[in-house]
N, C-alpha and C positions, 0 to 999 in steps of 0.2 A: 720292774724293780729287781727281780732276781736275774743275775747275769751269767752265772756259771756255778759249777761245783767248786767250793773253797777247799774242802779236804774230805778224805775218807779215812777213818781210824780203824785199825785192826788191833785187837788184843791177841797177842801171840805167846805161846809157850816157848817156841824155838826161835828166839830172837836173832841169834847170830846167823843161823841158816836162812831165815827169812830175809834179813838184811842183805845177805850175799846174793840170794836169788833176784831180788828186785834191783839191786845196784850193779853188781858185777856181771850177772848173767843177762839181765834185760837192758843194761846200759843207762839206767836213770841216775840222776845226780843226787847224792845225799847232801843236804845243806846243813843238817844238824844231827849229831850222833848221840846226844843225851839231852835230858831236860836241864836247861840252864837258866840262871838268873844273874842280873848285874850285881856286882859287889859295890862297896862304898866308893870305889874309884871308877865305877862305870864299866869295869871289865866283866865279860861274861864268864861265869864259872859253872861247872857241872854240879848238880845237886844230887846225883845218883851215881851208882857204879854197878858193875856186874854182880857184886856181892849183895846189893840191895834187891836185885831181881825186879827192878822197876825202870829199866832203861827205855829210851825213846829215840826213834830215828825218824827224821822228817825228810821226805824224798820229794823232789820236784817232779810233777806230772803236768807239763804244760803250764797252764795258768792255775793249777791246783796243786795240792799236796797229798801224798800218801803218808800217813802217820802210823808207824809200827810201835805199839806200846807193849813192852814186856810184862807178862802177867802169868805166873806159874799156875794159876788156877783158871786160866782162860779156857773157853770151850774149844775142843779139838775133835776132829773126826778120825784121830789115830789112836788105836788101842795101845796099851803098854807093851805088847809084844810086836808092835809095828804094823799090825794089820789095819786096813782101812775100814771105817764104818760105811754102811750104805748111805749115800748122799741124801736119800729120801728121809733119813732120820735127822738131818741137819736142822738146827734151830737158828732163828734169827730172821729179821725182816729182810735183809739183803742176802738173797740166796746165792748170787754170784754177781761179779762185775766184770767189765771189759775195758781195756785200754784202747785208745784210738790210734791208728796208724794210717798213713796215706797209701802204703803199699805193703801187703803182707809177704809178697815175694822178697822184697828188700829186707823186711824184718826177719824172715826165715833165713836169709843168707847170713845174718849176724848171729842168730841164736840156734842155728841148726844143731850144733854140737851139744848144746844144753838140752834141747828137746829129745835128742837121740840117746843121751846118756843118763839123764835125770830119771829117777825111779818112777816118777809119776807123770812123765811126758806122754801125751796122747796123740798129738799130730806130728808124728815122727817123719812122715813122708812129705810134709809141707802143708800149705793152707788148704783147709776143707771148706768148700762153698756150701752154704745152707740151702735147703730147698726153698723155692720162691716164696711160699706162704708160711714158712716156719715162724716168722715174726714180722713186725711192721716193715722193716727194711731187710732186704737180703744182704747178707754179709759173707765175707770170706774170713775164716777163723783160724788162728793158732791157739792151742789150748793145752793147759797142764793143770795139775793140782799142786798147790804150794805145800810147804812143810806141815801145814795144818790139815792137809787133804782138802783144801778149799779150792773150788774151781776158779781159775783165772783164764781170761780170754784176751786175745789181741785181735781187734776187729778192723777190717777194711770194708767200707761200704761199696758193694758191687751192683746194687739194684739197678737194672736197666730201664725200668718202667718210667714213662714220661711223667706221671703224676708224683713220682718220688724224687724227681731231680731237684726240686726247690730245697727240700730238707737236706739232700745229699750235698748240694752246693753250699748251703749255709754251714754245715759241719766242716766242709773242706776249708772254707775261707777263715772260719774261726780258728781251726787248727794251725793254719799257716801263720797266724799272728802269735801263736804261743811258742815259748822257748822249749827246747828239748831236742832229742835225737830222733830215733825211729818211733818213739812214743811221745805224743804231743797233747795228751789229755785223756779224760775218761769218756769212752764212747757210750756206754749204757750201764745202768744198774738194773738187775732183775730182782724185783721185790715182791714179797708176799704180804698180804694183810688179812685181817679177820673181818673188818667192817669197811667194805669198799666205798660205801656212801660217805662215811666219815673221812676217809683218806682223800676222796675227791674234793670234799669241802675244804680240807686243809690245803692241798696243793693248788687247787684252782681258785676257789672262792676267797681264800685267805691270802695266799702267796701270789696269785695271779699267773700261775704257769698255764701255758697253752696245752689243750688236749689235741694231740696229733693223730690219735687212733683210739677207737673203741672196739673191743672184740668180745665175743661170747660164744660158747658152745654148751653142750650138755653138762660138762663137768666144771668149767671155770668161766669167769668173766673178768674183764679188766680194762685198763686204760694204758696209753703211753703219753707221758707228759714231757714237755720240752724244758730243759734247764740249761740254757746256753748250748754248749757243744754236746752235753750229755742228754740221753733219753732215759727217762725213768719208766721202766716197764713194770707195771703194778697189776697183780691179779689176786683173786681170791677163789677158793673152791666153793662150790655151791652146797655140797653136803658137808656140814660142820658137825656131824654127829660125834666124831671122835677127835675133834680139833680143840686144842687149848689155846687161849689167847697168848699165853706165855711163849708159844713157839714163834710169835711174830715180834718179839722184842729184841734184845741184844743177842748176838751170836758171835762168830768170829769178827764180823763187822759190828763194832760197838756203837758207832755213830757216824754221821757225816754232816757237812755244813754247806750252805749256799753263800756265794758272794752276792751282796746287794750294793747298788750304787747310792742308796739313800736309806739308811736304817731308820732315821728319825721319821721319815715319811711313812715307812712301813709300820713302825710302832704306832703312829697316830691312826693309820688306816684300820688296823686290827684291834685297836683299843688295848694294847699290851700295857700292863701296869706293874710288871715285875722289874727285876734289876737289869740294868744295862751294864755289862761287864767290859772292862778295858784290860787287855792283856796282849802278850806277844804270841802269835800262833807259831812263830819260828823266830830265830835270831834276826832282829832288824825288821820284822814284819808286824808292826802294832795294829791291833784291830779293836773295834768295839762290837759287841754281839749280844744276842739274846738267844735263849733256848726255848723251844716249843715242842709239845707233844704232837707228833704227826698222826697219832691214832694208835691204839693198842699198846701204848706205853713206850713207843720208840721215839727217842728225842732227836730233833734236828736243830742245828745251830744256824743262825743267820748272822753273817759277819760283813762289816764294812771295813775296808782297809783304811788306815789313817796315815797321815804324813808322820815320819819319824820325829819324835819329840812333841807331838801334839797331844792335847788332852781333850777328853769328852766334856 
């Protein structure tokens, strides 16, 4: 029933710079630059402005959207004097995420100048290949910290192991069907949780995601779930002595959503009795959706795209 990531929403203080990084520097297409609503003539008009401090940018990421929502009170890892906070102090369920590309050498040829001149570029010499057992799939990475000092990666799957080729080929085929340039989707979300059992029950037992990996060592344990092109890498620390549940709720990434091909079937399956909302996720993209607590108070939206002009 879950087919892919629908969107990932970031709450950002530095809206103009963030929009510039993701569109002009990374080459993704902005399809909406403000929150808009249709007027009495059916024309789309903006409902916010820069003075309101509540602008929104919707950016195409393959079959998904990256939503930048301006919020002057949003969490940031940048101090007033411009210094960066230690990333270990970062709050939020999604600790970092990565875009998917078929070739990081090709991606680097397009964004080399950005990575070399941007104040928080980290792979200035080109793609860095991860150690073989660093994560479920070996990847080549381009990496930088965005204006929130939030880690952003661009991933190419390079894993040569025979047993990993099925997933590698699945991701490649799905990405080839997606619109876009050098970036054609979300490759993975790296996520933290307090209650791993509850999170597994939500993503697997309730939403039906496949478990593609289970890992554990002395300090952490976790899973990797499959959500279309995207891998959800979820882990928890075993020693929770000094850990607050609030750390695993909203952070720079405030929410994300899944596409489903049949919301009514999912609603019946899980016995959902709340409101089904109808809205436009972007101009000309009507959806119906529900919101669910994925565990620890972090909410995930499940969306089905509707034909333009249709009603629930």
